KOLTILO-600405 format. One record per residue: x, y, z negated of N, C-alpha, C in turn; residue number from 1; residue in one letter. Coordinates in pm, whole numbers, plus 50000, padded with zeros to 5 digits. Each point is the difference from the previous one (the first is absolute). Layout:
KOLTILO-600405
TIMI    n_X    n_Y    n_Z   ca_X   ca_Y   ca_Z    c_X    c_Y    c_Z    k  r
TIMI      X      Y      Z      X      Y      Z      X      Y      Z  NUM  A
...
//
This chain:
KOLTILO-600405
TIMI    n_X    n_Y    n_Z   ca_X   ca_Y   ca_Z    c_X    c_Y    c_Z    k  r
TIMI  17153  54648  03526  49900  49999  50108  50069  49967  50132    1  X
TIMI  49947  49902  50071  50052  49962  50131  49915  50064  50110    2  X
TIMI  50067  50063  50095  49935  50059  50116  50062  49936  50124    3  X
TIMI  49916  49957  50091  50046  49926  50118  49996  50091  50123    4  X
TIMI  50112  50004  50071  50008  50073  50126  49966  49901  50111    5  X
TIMI  49877  50009  50047  49945  49897  50089  50007  50044  50145    6  X
TIMI  50058  49918  50089  49997  50032  50143  49856  49992  50053    7  X
TIMI  49955  50105  50067  49868  49998  50063  50011  50034  50148    8  X
TIMI  50117  49985  50054  50027  50025  50141  50148  49975  50025    9  X
TIMI  50042  50022  50121  50140  49977  50034  50093  50090  49919   10  X
TIMI  49960  50125  49979  50083  50094  49924  49921  50071  49890   11  X
TIMI  49878  49956  49973  49914  50066  49900  49995  49917  49872   12  X
TIMI  49992  50073  49889  49991  49935  49868  49896  50073  49917   13  X
TIMI  49939  49924  49908  49910  50059  49901  50035  49944  49863   14  X
TIMI  49978  50081  49897  50023  49957  49863  49877  49927  49947   15  X
TIMI  50024  49896  49920  49890  49915  49955  50033  49943  49863   16  X
TIMI  49897  49986  49916  50017  49929  49874  49867  49939  49960   17  X
TIMI  50007  49902  49913  49881  49939  49942  50017  50005  49848   18  X
TIMI  49928  50090  49935  50019  50014  49855  49948  49879  49925   19  X
TIMI  50060  49974  49886  49957  49888  49917  49882  50037  49915   20  X
TIMI  49985  50129  49964  49887  50041  49919  49880  50026  50089   21  X
TIMI  49880  50022  49943  49883  50028  50081  50023  50117  50094   22  X
TIMI  49942  49988  50118  50024  50096  50107  49919  50128  49977   23  X
TIMI  50047  50083  49908  49938  50128  49978  50099  50090  49927   24  X
TIMI  49987  50132  50021  50092  50091  49935  49971  50011  49852   25  X
TIMI  50101  50040  49923  49978  50023  49859  49903  50116  49984   26  X
TIMI  49903  49983  49909  49894  50098  49986  50039  50106  49898   27  X
TIMI  50103  50075  50032  50044  50107  49914  50004  50128  50079   28  X
TIMI  49977  50111  49935  50006  50127  50066  49874  50028  50081   29  X
TIMI  49997  50121  50057  49882  50042  50077  49978  49911  50121   30  X
TIMI  50107  49968  50074  49985  49919  50121  49946  49862  49967   31  X
TIMI  50052  49938  49893  49951  49868  49961  49854  50002  49962   32  X
TIMI  49958  50107  49929  49858  50010  49961  49912  50018  50122   33  X
TIMI  50046  50075  50099  49922  50018  50123  49978  49866  50070   34  X
TIMI  50107  49920  50010  49987  49871  50067  49912  49904  49920   35  X
TIMI  50006  50009  49867  49914  49917  49917  49854  50034  50025   36  X
TIMI  49970  50130  50011  49862  50042  50026  49954  49948  50136   37  X
TIMI  50091  50002  50100  49960  49949  50131  49972  49850  49992   38  X
TIMI  50083  49925  49928  49975  49856  49985  49864  49975  49937   39  X
TIMI  49965  50080  49903  49869  49984  49936  49888  50030  50099   40  X
TIMI  50019  50106  50081  49899  50033  50100  49990  49891  50106   41  X
TIMI  50115  49944  50041  49999  49893  50098  49929  49877  49945   42  X
TIMI  50024  49969  49872  49933  49886  49940  49850  50021  49995   43  X
TIMI  49958  50123  49968  49857  50029  49998  49939  49987  50138   44  X
TIMI  50072  50046  50103  49950  49988  50137  49989  49854  50042   45  X
TIMI  50098  49917  49966  49993  49858  50035  49882  49932  49931   46  X
TIMI  49974  50037  49874  49886  49943  49928  49869  50041  50067   47  X
TIMI  49994  50126  50043  49879  50047  50069  49979  49926  50130   48  X
TIMI  50108  49972  50075  49988  49925  50125  49952  49859  49974   49  X
TIMI  50050  49936  49894  49953  49865  49967  49851  50000  49968   50  X
TIMI  49955  50104  49928  49857  50009  49968  49916  50016  50126   51  X
TIMI  50049  50081  50095  49925  50019  50124  49991  49871  50081   52  X
TIMI  50113  49925  50006  49997  49873  50073  49905  49901  49934   53  X
TIMI  50000  49996  49867  49910  49909  49930  49856  50037  50026   54  X
TIMI  49971  50129  50007  49863  50046  50028  49956  49958  50139   55  X
TIMI  50091  50013  50098  49964  49960  50136  49980  49850  50011   56  X
TIMI  50085  49922  49932  49984  49854  50004  49868  49959  49936   57  X
TIMI  49953  50076  49901  49873  49969  49936  49881  50039  50081   58  X
TIMI  50024  50068  50112  49889  50037  50087  49929  50127  49960   59  X
TIMI  50054  50069  49897  49932  50121  49954  50024  50117  50094   60  X
TIMI  50107  49994  50078  50028  50110  50091  50082  49948  50116   61  X
TIMI  49968  50047  50120  50079  49964  50117  50061  50123  50066   62  X
TIMI  50003  50111  49926  50057  50121  50054  50152  49991  50004   63  X
TIMI  50062  50044  50109  50147  50000  50004  50056  50106  49907   64  X
TIMI  50126  49983  49966  50066  50098  49915  50000  50137  50067   65  X
TIMI  49989  50104  49920  50005  50136  50051  50143  50033  50045   66  X
TIMI  50013  50110  50074  50133  50041  50044  50089  50032  49881   67  X
TIMI  49941  50053  49894  50080  50031  49882  50051  49872  49934   68  X
TIMI  49913  49897  49994  50042  49873  49940  50111  49936  50083   69  X
TIMI  49988  50007  50133  50105  49944  50086  50130  50078  49985   70  X
TIMI  49988  50133  49986  50120  50081  49982  50069  49965  49869   71  X
TIMI  49924  49986  49893  50057  49964  49872  50066  49862  50005   72  X
TIMI  49934  49905  50068  50057  49865  50010  50133  50005  50075   73  X
TIMI  50007  50081  50106  50124  50013  50075  50110  50062  49916   74  X
TIMI  49964  50097  49916  50099  50061  49912  50053  49901  49898   75  X
TIMI  49912  49916  49948  50043  49899  49902  50102  49906  50063   76  X
TIMI  49971  49951  50121  50094  49909  50066  50131  50071  50032   77  X
TIMI  49990  50122  50052  50120  50074  50037  50088  50032  49880   78  X
TIMI  49937  50037  49890  50078  50034  49881  50067  49877  49942   79  X
TIMI  49932  49885  50002  50062  49878  49948  50127  49966  50077   80  X
TIMI  49996  50015  50133  50118  49973  50081  50109  50104  49975   81  X
TIMI  49960  50126  49988  50097  50108  49981  50071  49987  49866   82  X
TIMI  49925  49965  49895  50061  49983  49867  50107  49892  50005   83  X
TIMI  49970  49889  50070  50097  49891  50009  50127  50044  50071   84  X
TIMI  49987  50090  50099  50116  50044  50077  50093  50091  49920   85  X
TIMI  49948  50062  49894  50080  50096  49924  50078  49937  49885   86  X
TIMI  49989  49870  49980  50053  49937  49879  50151  50025  49983   87  X
TIMI  50075  49996  50109  50145  50017  49989  50036  50138  49948   88  X
TIMI  49948  50105  50064  50037  50135  49960  49949  50034  49862   89  X
TIMI  49881  49954  49965  49948  50028  49866  50091  49937  49894   90  X
TIMI  50048  49881  50025  50088  49934  49902  50135  50069  49991   91  X
TIMI  50049  50053  50110  50131  50064  50000  50005  50122  49909   92  X
TIMI  49885  50060  49969  50001  50119  49914  50070  49974  49868   93  X
TIMI  49991  49876  49949  50049  49969  49866  50130  49919  50001   94  X
TIMI  50063  49989  50116  50120  49917  50011  50127  50085  49994   95  X
TIMI  50100  49946  49934  50132  50063  50000  50104  49914  50072   96  X
TIMI  49968  49872  50021  50090  49909  50072  49917  49907  50086   97  X
TIMI  50054  49962  50113  49930  49909  50089  50098  49922  50084   98  X
TIMI  49951  49887  50053  50079  49915  50089  49938  50006  50139   99  X
TIMI  50078  50043  50097  49954  50001  50139  50044  49869  50065  100  X
TIMI  49902  49917  50033  50027  49872  50068  49989  50025  50149  101  X
TIMI  50107  49973  50075  50004  50035  50142  50041  49879  50083  102  X
TIMI  49970  50000  50129  50044  49890  50087  50151  49985  49997  103  X
TIMI  50047  49876  50005  50144  49979  49987  50077  50034  50127  104  X
TIMI  49930  50037  50108  50069  50048  50119  50010  50153  50001  105  X
TIMI  49967  50062  49886  50006  50145  49987  50095  50034  49885  106  X
TIMI  50098  50085  50027  50097  50039  49897  49930  50077  49889  107  X
TIMI  50044  49980  49877  49928  50054  49885  49992  50154  50002  108  X
TIMI  50107  50065  50042  49996  50145  50008  49898  50049  50100  109  X
TIMI  49993  49931  50113  49900  50035  50102  49859  49976  49947  110  X
TIMI  49982  49890  49926  49869  49969  49943  49955  50110  49904  111  X
TIMI  50091  50047  49915  49967  50108  49906  49965  50127  50075  112  X
TIMI  50072  50029  50106  49972  50120  50079  49860  49993  50061  113  X
TIMI  49963  49883  50052  49867  49983  50059  49892  50014  49893  114  X
TIMI  50025  49941  49883  49901  50007  49892  49980  50145  49956  115  X
TIMI  50105  50075  49984  49987  50139  49956  49932  50085  50107  116  X
TIMI  50029  49974  50128  49933  50073  50107  49851  49970  50001  117  X
TIMI  49965  49874  49973  49859  49963  49994  49929  50070  49884  118  X
TIMI  50066  50007  49886  49942  50068  49884  49989  50151  50025  119  X
TIMI  50096  50059  50068  49991  50142  50033  49882  50025  50093  120  X
TIMI  49977  49910  50094  49883  50011  50087  49872  49996  49918  121  X
TIMI  49999  49911  49898  49882  49991  49914  49979  50127  49920  122  X
TIMI  50108  50062  49956  49988  50127  49928  49926  50102  50086  123  X
TIMI  50043  50017  50124  49939  50098  50090  49854  49963  50029  124  X
TIMI  49976  49871  50022  49864  49954  50033  49903  50028  49886  125  X
TIMI  50036  49959  49880  49908  50013  49887  49985  50146  49955  126  X
TIMI  50103  50080  50016  49987  50142  49967  49898  50066  50092  127  X
TIMI  50004  49967  50130  49905  50058  50095  49857  49957  49969  128  X
TIMI  49978  49869  49979  49864  49952  49979  49947  50035  49862  129  X
TIMI  50085  50027  49904  49956  50049  49871  49929  50134  50016  130  X
TIMI  50055  50086  50086  49939  50130  50026  49869  49982  50077  131  X
TIMI  50001  49914  50102  49878  49979  50079  49886  49948  49914  132  X
TIMI  50028  49901  49916  49894  49945  49914  49958  50099  49893  133  X
TIMI  50090  50088  49958  49961  50105  49907  49896  50092  50062  134  X
TIMI  50017  50031  50127  49900  50079  50071  49867  49924  50006  135  X
TIMI  50009  49867  50024  49879  49918  50002  49924  50004  49869  136  X
TIMI  50073  50002  49887  49936  50009  49869  49922  50131  49989  137  X
TIMI  50062  50110  50043  49936  50131  49990  49875  50009  50088  138  X
TIMI  50002  49932  50116  49889  50008  50093  49888  49903  49964  139  X
TIMI  50034  49872  49979  49897  49898  49986  49951  49983  49856  140  X
TIMI  50077  50046  49903  49952  49992  49862  49869  50073  49981  141  X
TIMI  49997  50131  50028  49873  50073  49987  49893  49953  50099  142  X
TIMI  50042  49961  50121  49903  49964  50104  49916  49880  49961  143  X
TIMI  50062  49898  49936  49930  49877  49966  49965  49992  49851  144  X
TIMI  50001  50115  49932  49976  49999  49856  49861  49948  49966  145  X
TIMI  49900  50031  50084  49862  49963  49968  49955  49871  50069  146  X
TIMI  50092  49928  50066  49964  49873  50063  49982  49895  49892  147  X
TIMI  49888  49923  50001  49978  49899  49895  50108  49892  50005  148  X
TIMI  50025  49939  49883  50096  49890  49992  50141  50052  49979  149  X
TIMI  50094  49906  49989  50140  50039  49978  50049  50089  50114  150  X
TIMI  50061  50111  49966  50048  50093  50102  50132  49951  50057  151  X
TIMI  49993  49889  50075  50122  49940  50053  50069  50089  50103  152  X
TIMI  49923  50083  50070  50061  50087  50100  50099  50094  49932  153  X
TIMI  49953  50063  49892  50087  50092  49927  50115  49926  49933  154  X
TIMI  49968  49888  49931  50103  49927  49929  50101  49937  50094  155  X
TIMI  49959  49972  50123  50093  49948  50100  50115  50099  50020  156  X
TIMI  49967  50127  50021  50104  50099  50023  50079  50030  49872  157  X
TIMI  49932  49998  49885  50071  50021  49874  50104  49891  49979  158  X
TIMI  49957  49874  50018  50091  49888  49978  50111  49996  50104  159  X
TIMI  49967  50031  50126  50105  50003  50102  50104  50106  49967  160  X
TIMI  49955  50117  49956  50095  50105  49962  50089  49952  49885  161  X
TIMI  49938  49939  49899  50078  49950  49886  50096  49889  50044  162  X
TIMI  49951  49911  50086  50085  49891  50047  50118  50050  50081  163  X
TIMI  49976  50100  50085  50111  50057  50077  50102  50068  49908  164  X
TIMI  49951  50063  49893  50091  50064  49904  50089  49895  49934  165  X
TIMI  49941  49888  49957  50080  49896  49935  50095  49935  50100  166  X
TIMI  49955  49982  50126  50089  49942  50102  50115  50096  50032  167  X
TIMI  49970  50129  50005  50104  50101  50022  50105  49994  49890  168  X
TIMI  49954  49992  49876  50093  49991  49888  50083  49872  50006  169  X
TIMI  49936  49888  50038  50072  49874  50009  50106  50002  50108  170  X
TIMI  49966  50057  50117  50097  50008  50109  50117  50090  49961  171  X
TIMI  49970  50110  49934  50106  50091  49956  50090  49934  49896  172  X
TIMI  49940  49922  49910  50081  49926  49902  50087  49897  50070  173  X
TIMI  49944  49934  50102  50077  49900  50073  50120  50059  50072  174  X
TIMI  49988  50124  50048  50109  50064  50072  50109  50049  49905  175  X
TIMI  49959  50064  49890  50100  50069  49917  50010  49950  49857  176  X
TIMI  49907  49916  49954  50001  49961  49860  50031  49855  49973  177  X
TIMI  49985  49914  50100  50023  49856  49982  50144  49966  50035  178  X
TIMI  50064  49923  49912  50134  49949  50030  49985  49864  50068  179  X
TIMI  50031  49995  50129  49975  49882  50080  50122  49908  50004  180  X
TIMI  49974  49870  49987  50097  49897  50037  49941  49924  50117  181  X
TIMI  50078  49916  50064  49953  49931  50120  50023  49850  49990  182  X
TIMI  49918  49927  50074  50016  49854  50011  49955  49960  50140  183  X
TIMI  50082  49923  50069  49966  49958  50136  49914  49874  49996  184  X
TIMI  49922  49980  50104  49906  49888  50005  49994  49944  50143  185  X
TIMI  50029  49871  50013  49990  49935  50131  49856  49990  50049  186  X
TIMI  49901  49962  49914  49862  49993  50048  49948  50134  50052  187  X
TIMI  50043  50111  49940  49956  50130  50051  50052  50025  50141  188  X
TIMI  50124  49960  50025  50054  50014  50135  49921  49914  50099  189  X
TIMI  49953  49884  49955  49925  49911  50087  49863  50056  50036  190  X
TIMI  49948  50096  49918  49871  50061  50032  50006  50069  50135  191  X
TIMI  50114  50065  50030  50014  50068  50128  49988  49902  50116  192  X
TIMI  50062  49885  49986  49989  49899  50105  49859  49947  50015  193  X
TIMI  49928  49990  49889  49863  49948  50005  49907  50094  50076  194  X
TIMI  50033  50129  50003  49913  50097  50067  49994  49975  50151  195  X
TIMI  50102  49938  50056  50001  49974  50143  49926  49874  50041  196  X
TIMI  49947  49925  49902  49928  49876  50031  49858  50029  50045  197  X
TIMI  49939  49910  50076  49858  50014  50033  49916  50001  49871  198  X
TIMI  49885  50068  50001  49921  50011  49878  49972  49868  49930  199  X
TIMI  49971  49895  50078  49968  49871  49939  50119  49941  49924  200  X
TIMI  50121  50031  50044  50120  49951  49932  50050  50100  49895  201  X
TIMI  49973  50128  50024  50051  50103  49911  49938  49992  49860  202  X
TIMI  49869  49979  49994  49931  50002  49870  50054  49893  49905  203  X
TIMI  50008  49872  50044  50054  49901  49906  50147  50024  49965  204  X
TIMI  50078  50054  50094  50140  50028  49971  50011  50111  49894  205  X
TIMI  49920  50104  50014  50002  50108  49901  49954  49951  49864  206  X
TIMI  49901  49913  49997  49954  49946  49872  50109  49917  49933  207  X
TIMI  50073  49924  50082  50108  49919  49944  50110  50089  49942  208  X
TIMI  50036  50106  50072  50101  50092  49949  49953  50073  49874  209  X
TIMI  49871  50037  49999  49944  50063  49881  50009  49907  49880  210  X
TIMI  49979  49869  50023  50012  49904  49891  50143  49991  49949  211  X
TIMI  50098  50005  50090  50140  49997  49956  50035  50123  49916  212  X
TIMI  49940  50112  50032  50029  50124  49928  49914  50016  49875  213  X
TIMI  49899  49916  49985  49910  50011  49885  49908  50119  50009  214  X
TIMI  49960  50039  50122  49914  50117  50022  49870  49952  50066  215  X
TIMI  49895  49994  49923  49876  49939  50047  49937  50075  50117  216  X
TIMI  50010  50131  50002  49930  50081  50100  50092  50053  50109  217  X
TIMI  50123  49954  50005  50094  50055  50097  49957  49976  50144  218  X
TIMI  49953  49880  50031  49960  49970  50138  49890  50094  50048  219  X
TIMI  49902  50026  49915  49892  50092  50035  50054  50140  50023  220  X
TIMI  50091  50044  49912  50059  50133  50013  50076  50014  50133  221  X
TIMI  50081  49900  50033  50080  50007  50123  49909  50002  50122  222  X
TIMI  49900  49915  50003  49911  49995  50116  49921  50131  50017  223  X
TIMI  49971  50066  49888  49924  50125  50007  50086  50116  50047  224  X
TIMI  50129  49999  49968  50084  50116  50027  50099  49980  50112  225  X
TIMI  50019  49878  50044  50110  49971  50094  49966  50044  50141  226  X
TIMI  50105  50034  50073  49993  50020  50145  50088  49895  50063  227  X
TIMI  49953  49943  50109  50077  49896  50068  50127  50061  50058  228  X
TIMI  50111  49927  49993  50124  50050  50061  49987  50008  50151  229  X
TIMI  50071  50093  50064  49988  50015  50147  50053  49877  50072  230  X
//
């Protein structure tokens, strides 16, 4: 497994990968089953939204969506983005060896230190939010039990709790269970320089560097997470 240490600022880095298999966690164990149930609920909600739009186009109804429908739609969009962001840590749960690809202007030992510090930060982050979402399950599960349709409110917190648990395990594996080797990369170092370009020049430059690295979504990731250098 290759993990890229991507510059997102003058001195900031984030870990990034693009898995070759479908972008979803393995559906094993309690956490995997929880996320599978959420995917099914999300699919049902999307189908219901398509039916409502078709009804409005047919002229049978011109009523706007209810607040509950809008809330569910927002949860569907938010969860889709959140699931994509967890792909690295979820995959790390099952890894025993990995390659850290780092900018070639960064010494390999320093790169490993930054990567481990980032993973330790993730451990603390996901442990905290696992508890918070667990409280959400206890509160909103019974509260929305009798609401018609897929109980996305409850399943949102269930799946977030499960996802944070798997991310916590992945970050912990990355810190203490993965045997890391390193490889330097000139295009990754050039990403830092691209961040200082004007937006109109930065986007094509990042896309070109992403092409050199073989990472289709890298430019989008960098633009979403980067801070401009001072």
